C-alpha positions in Angstrom: -9.4 -2.4 13.2 -5.8 -2.7 13.8 -4.0 0.6 14.0 -0.7 -1.0 12.9 -1.9 -1.5 9.3 -2.7 2.2 9.1 0.8 3.1 10.2 2.3 0.6 7.7 0.3 2.1 4.9 1.3 5.6 6.0 5.0 4.6 6.2 5.0 3.1 2.7 3.3 6.2 1.4 5.9 8.5 3.1 8.8 6.4 2.0 7.5 6.3 -1.6 7.0 10.1 -1.7 10.6 10.7 -0.4 12.1 8.3 -2.8 10.1 9.7 -5.7 11.2 13.3 -4.9 14.8 12.3 -4.6 14.7 10.5 -7.9 12.9 13.4 -9.6 15.5 15.9 -8.3 18.2 13.5 -9.8 16.5 13.7 -13.2 15.3 10.1 -13.1 11.6 10.7 -13.7 10.9 7.2 -15.2 12.4 5.4 -12.2 10.5 7.8 -9.9 7.3 6.8 -11.6 8.2 3.1 -11.2 9.0 3.5 -7.6 5.7 5.3 -7.0 3.8 2.5 -8.8 5.6 -0.2 -6.8 4.5 1.5 -3.5 1.0 1.8 -4.8 0.9 -1.9 -5.7 2.3 -3.0 -2.3 -0.5 -1.0 -0.6 -3.2 -2.3 -2.9 -2.1 -5.9 -2.1 -2.2 -5.2 1.6 -5.7 -3.7 1.2 -6.9 -6.6 -0.9 -5.7 -9.1 1.8 -7.7 -7.1 4.4 -10.8 -7.2 2.2 -10.4 -11.0 1.7 -10.2 -11.4 5.4 -13.3 -9.3 5.8 -15.2 -11.6 3.4 -14.0 -14.7 5.2 -15.2 -13.2 8.5 -18.6 -12.3 7.1 -18.9 -15.8 5.6 -18.2 -17.3 9.0 -20.6 -15.0 10.8 -23.5 -15.6 8.5 -22.8 -19.3 7.9 -22.7 -19.1 4.1 
């Protein structure tokens, strides 16, 4: 497994947490929640692409 993808996911999580805390301190809780959800959606899309690649690889290996 590529280590780069783990670092990308960690970076997105860290950036999302920092932005969320800054927005909460500024009193913009709704925007903070939206920023957190956007980070979550980006990571989920990345993970779904990896799972799709896994299924393609398994299909190729077992000749389905």
